[in-house]
C-alpha positions as CSV (number, residue, x, y, z in Angstrom):
1,X,0.0,0.0,0.0
2,X,1.4,3.4,-1.0
3,X,1.5,5.9,1.8
4,X,-0.6,9.0,1.0
5,X,1.2,12.1,2.2
6,X,-1.8,14.3,1.6
7,X,0.0,17.1,-0.4
8,X,3.0,16.9,1.8
9,X,6.5,16.3,0.3
10,X,8.9,14.2,2.4
11,X,12.6,15.2,2.2
12,X,15.1,12.7,3.7
13,X,18.1,14.8,4.7
14,X,20.5,11.9,5.0
15,X,23.5,10.3,3.3
16,X,22.5,6.8,4.6
17,X,21.7,4.2,1.9
18,X,20.0,2.1,4.7
19,X,17.6,4.9,5.6
20,X,16.8,5.4,1.9
21,X,16.0,1.6,1.7
22,X,13.7,1.8,4.7
23,X,11.5,4.5,3.0
24,X,11.4,2.5,-0.2
25,X,10.2,-0.6,1.7
26,X,7.6,1.4,3.7
27,X,6.3,2.6,0.3
28,X,6.6,6.3,1.4
29,X,7.4,8.7,-1.4
30,X,10.4,10.8,-0.7
31,X,13.2,12.9,-2.1
32,X,16.9,12.9,-0.9
33,X,18.8,15.9,0.3
34,X,22.4,15.1,1.0
35,X,24.1,17.1,3.7
36,X,27.7,17.6,4.6
37,X,27.8,17.7,8.4
38,X,30.3,17.8,11.3
39,X,29.1,15.4,14.0
40,X,31.2,16.8,16.8
41,X,29.6,17.4,20.2
42,X,30.7,18.8,23.6
43,X,32.6,16.1,25.5
44,X,30.6,16.6,28.7
45,X,27.5,15.2,27.0
46,X,26.4,11.6,27.6
47,X,24.0,9.1,26.1
48,X,20.8,10.6,24.9
49,X,22.2,14.1,25.3
50,X,24.7,13.3,22.5
51,X,22.2,12.1,20.0
52,X,19.8,15.0,20.8
53,X,22.6,17.5,20.3
54,X,23.8,16.1,17.0
55,X,20.2,15.8,15.8
56,X,19.5,19.5,16.6
57,X,22.7,20.5,14.7
58,X,21.5,18.5,11.7
59,X,18.0,20.1,11.9
60,X,19.5,23.6,12.1
61,X,21.7,22.9,9.0
62,X,18.6,22.2,6.9
63,X,15.8,24.2,8.5
64,X,16.3,27.2,6.2
65,X,15.6,24.9,3.2
66,X,12.2,24.0,4.5
67,X,9.4,24.9,2.1
68,X,5.6,25.0,2.5
69,X,4.0,21.5,2.7
70,X,7.3,19.8,3.2
71,X,8.5,17.5,6.0
72,X,12.3,17.3,6.3
73,X,13.5,14.3,8.2
74,X,16.9,14.2,9.9
75,X,18.4,11.3,11.9
76,X,21.4,10.2,13.9
77,X,22.5,6.9,15.4
78,X,25.0,6.3,18.1
79,X,26.5,3.2,19.8
80,X,27.4,3.1,23.4
81,X,29.4,0.5,25.2
82,X,30.7,0.7,28.8
83,X,29.6,4.4,28.8
84,X,31.8,5.1,25.8
85,X,30.5,6.3,22.4
86,X,31.6,4.4,19.3
87,X,31.3,6.5,16.1
88,X,32.0,5.3,12.6
89,X,35.5,3.7,12.1
90,X,38.0,5.4,9.8
91,X,39.6,2.2,8.6
92,X,39.5,-1.6,9.0
93,X,41.9,-1.5,12.0
94,X,39.6,0.8,13.9
95,X,36.5,-1.3,12.8
96,X,38.2,-4.4,14.3
97,X,38.9,-2.6,17.5
98,X,35.3,-1.4,17.8
99,X,33.8,-4.8,17.2
100,X,36.3,-6.4,19.6
101,X,35.1,-4.0,22.3
102,X,31.5,-5.2,21.7
103,X,32.4,-8.9,21.9
104,X,30.7,-10.7,24.8
105,X,29.0,-7.5,26.0
106,X,25.7,-5.7,25.9
107,X,25.8,-2.3,24.1
108,X,23.1,0.3,23.4
109,X,22.1,1.7,20.1
110,X,20.3,5.0,20.1
111,X,18.6,6.6,17.1
112,X,17.1,10.1,17.2
113,X,14.8,11.1,14.3
114,X,13.7,14.7,13.8
115,X,10.8,16.1,11.8
116,X,10.8,19.7,10.5
117,X,7.5,20.9,9.2
118,X,5.5,24.2,9.3
119,X,8.2,25.9,11.4
120,X,7.9,23.1,14.0
121,X,10.6,20.6,15.1
122,X,9.6,17.3,16.7
123,X,11.7,14.3,17.5
124,X,11.5,10.6,18.5
125,X,14.2,8.6,20.2
126,X,14.5,4.9,20.1
127,X,17.0,2.8,22.2
128,X,17.8,-0.8,21.7
129,X,20.1,-3.1,23.8
130,X,22.2,-5.6,21.8
131,X,24.2,-8.4,23.3
132,X,27.0,-10.0,21.3
133,X,28.4,-13.5,21.7
134,X,32.0,-13.8,22.5
135,X,33.6,-13.4,19.0
136,X,36.9,-14.9,17.9
137,X,39.5,-12.6,16.3
138,X,39.3,-14.5,13.0
139,X,35.5,-14.0,12.9
140,X,35.9,-10.3,13.4
141,X,38.7,-10.2,10.8
142,X,36.5,-12.1,8.3
143,X,33.7,-9.6,8.7
144,X,35.9,-6.5,8.5
145,X,37.5,-7.9,5.3
146,X,34.5,-9.2,3.5
147,X,31.9,-6.5,4.4
148,X,31.9,-2.7,4.6
149,X,31.9,-1.5,8.2
150,X,33.5,1.9,7.6
151,X,30.2,3.9,7.3
152,X,28.4,2.1,10.2
153,X,28.1,3.3,13.8
154,X,30.0,0.9,16.1
155,X,31.7,-0.6,13.1
156,X,29.1,-3.2,12.2
157,X,25.7,-3.7,10.5
158,X,23.3,-6.0,12.3
159,X,21.8,-6.9,8.9
160,X,25.2,-8.3,7.8
161,X,26.8,-11.7,8.4
162,X,28.0,-10.6,11.9
163,X,24.5,-10.0,13.0
164,X,23.6,-13.5,12.0
165,X,26.3,-15.2,13.9
166,X,27.2,-12.6,16.6
167,X,24.0,-11.3,18.1
168,X,23.0,-13.3,21.2
169,X,20.0,-11.1,22.3
170,X,18.3,-8.0,21.3
171,X,15.8,-5.9,23.4
172,X,14.0,-3.2,21.5
173,X,13.6,-2.3,17.8
174,X,15.7,-4.3,15.4
175,X,15.3,-1.7,12.6
176,X,16.6,1.0,15.0
177,X,19.9,-0.9,15.1
178,X,20.0,-0.9,11.3
179,X,19.6,2.9,11.4
180,X,15.9,3.9,11.6
181,X,13.1,2.8,14.0
182,X,10.8,2.4,11.0
183,X,7.5,1.6,12.8
184,X,7.8,4.7,15.0
185,X,8.8,6.9,12.0
186,X,5.9,5.6,10.0
187,X,3.5,6.3,12.8
188,X,4.9,9.8,13.4
189,X,4.6,10.8,9.7
190,X,1.0,9.5,9.7
191,X,0.2,11.6,12.8
192,X,1.7,14.7,11.2
193,X,-0.3,14.2,8.0
194,X,-3.6,13.4,9.9
195,X,-3.1,16.4,12.1
196,X,-2.9,18.5,8.9
197,X,-6.2,17.1,7.7
198,X,-7.9,17.7,11.0
199,X,-6.7,21.3,11.1
200,X,-7.8,21.9,7.6
201,X,-11.3,20.7,8.4
202,X,-11.5,23.0,11.4
203,X,-10.7,26.0,9.3
204,X,-12.9,25.1,6.4
């Protein structure tokens, strides 16, 4: 079933191929707006504060591009283990190190999604706990060599081979770990569109 945006135009302000795939699978029409963005944040921030800060920076970077009847969506995903944030690895060596730090432990994946529309900014935050099996070095090396962990927070993609053999338990949204809590996003967009219809009826 194709999603009816009711005269809205959805703009996905993201460079993530995985988020693009989510919207295709949800059958929501959208356009891409790529953004160049510095994901730095004050070092005193922790957990949810980090992802909220980065999300707001992304929203501020695109809010002047918002047009009438548009919804601009921005998102950010972080991985936390032992209270430490893992970003995206710069090379295979750093990817190996990141995955090694997750081996045999439970880490948290937090995704914040922001919605800019009609001079408003709203957000949702999804948090998922992922527990990895104890991984052997050769398993990590195989994954790093055969797959592409460089652009993934925490150095891995749960949808890849390592998710099949390495994930012992997951509590929360699986799609959140991939990069977008799709069911929550779908519902939020539906609520925005329905509110628009209700407001229009009130003023007609």
